[in-house]
N, C-alpha and C positions, 0 to 999 in steps of 0.2 A: 339189346342195342342201348348204348349209354346216351345220356343227354348231350354229352360232348359230340357224339357222332350225329345225333339228330340236328344239333345246331349247325355243325359244319356241312351238312348235306346241302343246305341252301344258303349258308352264309348269313343267317339271321337268327335272332334269339329273342325270347320273351324278355320284357323289361325286368321282371322279377328274378331272372337268372343271371343278370349281369354281374353280380358279385362273385359268382363261382365259375363263370365261363368267360372265354375270351370275348372282347368287344366285337360286335358284328360289323361287317363292312356295309354301310348304309348308302343308299342313293340319296339324292336331294329331295325325294318325295316326302311329303308330310306324313306323320304317323297316323294310323287308323286303329281305333279300338273297337273290336266287335262287341256284340251284346254280352257284357260281363266277362269278356275274354281278354287275352293278352294284347298288348299294343303291337301292331304289325307295321312293317315298312315294306314298300314296294321293292322287288328284287330287280337287279340288273339282268340283262339278257344272259350274261355268263353265269350268274347265280341260278337263274331258272334252268339253264342247261345242266348244271351240276345236280340240281334237285331232281330233274326228270331222270337223269342217268342213275341216280341213287335209288329212286323208286323202282325203276325198271329192273335194276340189278337184283334188288331184294325180292321183288315179286317173282322174278325168274327163278330165284333160289327156292322160293316156296313152291312154285309150280313143278320144279324138277323133283323136289322131295315128295310132292303129291303123286307124281307119275310113278314113283318107286314105292308107293304105299304098300304096307304089309311085307316089304322086303328090306334087306339091309340097306341102310342109308336113307330110307324113306320114312314117312310118317306111319306110325303104328295105330294111331287113334287121332281123333279130332282136336283134343285140347292142346297138344304141342303146336299144331298148325296155327291155332288161334293165338297162342302166345307169341309166335313169330309175326303175326299180323298186327298185334297191338301197337308196337312202336311206329309202324307205318301210318296207322290211323292217327296216332298222337302227332306225328309229323304233319299230316294233312291239316289237322286242327290249327297248327302254327303257321301254315302256309298262307301268304298274303295274295297269291295269284289265283283268282277265282276259276280261270280256265283249267288250271292244273288240278285244283280241288275237284272240280266237276268231272273231269276225265277219269281220274284215278278212283274217286269214291264210287262212281258208277261201275267201273271195271271191277273193283273189289266186291261190291255188293252183288254183282252178277256172278262172279266166281264163287262167292261164299255159298250160293245155292248148290253148286256142284260139289263143293267140299263137304257140306253137310250131308248131302245125299250119299256120298261114297263111304261114310264111316258109320259104325254103330252109334246109336244115340248117346250123347253126352249132355243131358239137358241143362245142368247148371251152367257149364261153360258156354254152351251154345246160346242160351237165352241171354246171358250177360253180353255176349258179343252182338247178338241181334238188337238188343236194347241200345247199345252204343251206336251201331250203324243207323238204326232208326232215328235216334236223336240227331246225328250228324246230317242225315238226309233232310230232316225237318228244317234244320237251320239253313241248309243249302237252298232249299226251296224258298224260304222266307227272306233270303238275302242277308243272312246274319253270319256268313263266313267270308273270310278274305277281306281285301281292301276294296272299298267302293260300295258295298252293300247291294250288289246287283242280284236281282231275283232271277230264277231260272226262266229261260225262254220256253215257248210252247213245245218245240221239238224235244228239248231236253226233258221237259216234264212228261211227255208221252213215253219217252224211252225209259225214264226212271220208273214210271208207273208199271210198265210192262215187266221190268226187272223185279220189282218188289212183289208184284202179284204172283210171278212165277216162284219167287222165294217163299212166299207165304204158303202157297199150295204144297211145295216140297216139304216144308216143316210140318204141316198138318198131316201129310201122308207118313212122314218119318215117325211122328209122335203118336199116331193112331193106336198102335199096340202098347204104348207105354202109359201106365196109370199115374195119376198124381200131378200132371202138368197141364191139365186142361185149360186153366185160366191163362197161363203163360203162352200156350199155343194159340189161343184165340186172340191174343194181343200182338201177335207177330206183325211187325211193320204197321201197327195200328196208327201210330202218329203220322207217318209220312203219307199213308193212304188217305187219312182224313184231311191232311193239308192239301193234297193234290186234288181231292174232290172226285 
């Protein structure tokens, strides 16, 4: 997925990409810069609808290829699925609407457990993805994503904790017969679980 497609999904763009991408359609809302991240602008209702449609469409494509795993047109291993997932996570990092970030990051984190469970171990790619998701979840809990800096509510925190605990257990079971990755396995979702307490 190109940066042009990422930008057009929601009609916004990082400030440092404005020299190479079309200017975004901005609302009158003031900009917000996350912790060391890009400057974000609130989206209009129409832009949010486009963004949700884009995310839904591409997650559906991933799900359909997952259902056909090990068959023609489906995923044959975990790494290609993770490659398809990366642009969506990148897009969420650029998304200013916290409710959209929360909904889709939790959905992806939950589904990631099932995807990992279904394929033979691919430790290097898997742990890189888990580290990325863990970092995003930490920032989400701390209120460092999106516009407004809103921290997660109690209900969202309980749901996220349940999701990452299930994911951690699945990774430990998956990696039990695989030597050489004990440290990485022990650190699965370590950051967000520590943050959630």
